C-alpha positions as CSV (number, residue, x, y, z in Angstrom):
1,L,-22.6,-4.0,-20.5
2,L,-22.0,-3.5,-24.2
3,L,-25.6,-4.3,-25.2
4,I,-27.7,-2.6,-22.6
5,G,-25.3,-0.8,-20.2
6,G,-24.2,2.0,-22.6
7,V,-20.5,1.0,-22.0
8,S,-18.1,1.1,-24.9
9,L,-15.7,-1.8,-25.7
10,E,-12.8,0.5,-24.8
11,E,-14.3,1.1,-21.3
12,V,-14.7,-2.6,-20.8
13,Q,-11.1,-3.3,-21.9
14,A,-9.8,-0.5,-19.6
15,A,-11.4,-2.3,-16.6
16,L,-9.8,-5.7,-17.4
17,E,-6.7,-6.9,-15.7
18,D,-5.2,-7.5,-19.1
19,P,-6.5,-4.6,-21.4
20,S,-5.2,-6.4,-24.5
21,C,-7.8,-9.2,-23.8
22,K,-10.6,-9.2,-26.3
23,P,-14.0,-9.6,-24.6
24,R,-15.6,-12.8,-25.8
25,G,-18.5,-14.2,-23.8
26,S,-18.9,-13.2,-20.1
27,F,-16.6,-12.0,-17.5
28,T,-16.7,-12.3,-13.7
29,P,-16.3,-9.0,-12.0
30,V,-13.8,-8.5,-9.2
31,S,-13.7,-5.8,-6.6
32,R,-11.5,-2.8,-7.3
33,T,-12.4,-1.3,-3.9
34,W,-11.3,-2.2,-0.3
35,P,-13.7,-4.5,1.5
36,M,-15.4,-3.1,4.7
37,G,-14.3,-4.2,8.1
38,F,-10.5,-4.0,8.2
39,S,-8.9,-0.6,8.4
40,W,-7.5,-0.8,4.9
41,S,-6.7,3.0,4.7
42,S,-4.4,2.7,7.7
43,A,-2.7,-0.4,6.3
44,V,-2.1,1.3,3.0
45,A,-0.9,4.5,4.7
46,Q,1.5,2.4,6.9
47,S,2.8,0.5,3.9
48,Y,3.4,3.7,2.0
49,L,5.2,5.3,5.0
50,L,7.4,2.3,5.5
51,S,8.4,2.5,1.9
52,L,9.2,6.2,2.3
53,C,11.4,5.4,5.3
54,E,13.3,2.8,3.3
55,K,13.7,5.1,0.3
56,S,15.0,7.9,2.7
57,G,17.8,5.6,3.9
58,L,16.3,4.5,7.2
59,Q,17.2,0.8,7.8
60,I,14.4,-1.7,8.1
61,S,16.3,-3.1,11.1
62,G,15.8,0.2,12.9
63,I,12.0,0.1,13.0
64,L,10.2,0.1,16.3
65,A,6.9,-1.9,16.1
66,C,5.1,-4.3,18.3
67,D,5.3,-7.1,15.7
68,V,9.0,-7.1,15.1
69,R,12.1,-7.6,17.3
70,S,13.4,-4.4,18.8
71,P,16.5,-3.0,17.2
72,S,19.8,-3.9,18.9
73,D,21.2,-0.4,18.1
74,L,18.8,2.3,19.5
75,R,20.9,5.3,18.4
76,L,18.7,5.9,15.3
77,T,15.2,4.2,15.2
78,H,11.9,5.1,13.6
79,A,8.2,4.1,13.8
80,A,5.2,4.6,11.6
81,A,1.7,5.2,12.8
82,T,-1.0,5.7,10.1
83,D,0.1,9.0,8.8
84,D,3.1,9.9,11.1
85,I,6.8,8.9,10.9
86,M,8.5,9.3,14.2
87,L,12.3,9.4,14.4
88,F,14.2,8.7,17.6
89,A,17.9,9.6,17.7
90,V,20.6,9.7,20.3
91,G,23.3,12.4,20.0
92,D,23.8,14.2,16.7
93,R,22.7,11.3,14.4
94,L,20.2,13.5,12.4
């Protein structure tokens, strides 16, 4: 890259996992993009939404999802679906 690619040493170092590493010899590239096939954008969005729920004070034990046990207290529950957060409340909990 340095010799024939028109890339500067600073650009190479910025792309390294450890930018303080001094390039000596060759490097093996790794992907910095999501692979095709799995719906990575949905997985990233759901992970982000769940972190927002937690930061907002919603308890992880109150989440409704097909891969976790249903909450024992259903007075305030929530679910995340790609780019939506759904809140379910009984009474004046909100």
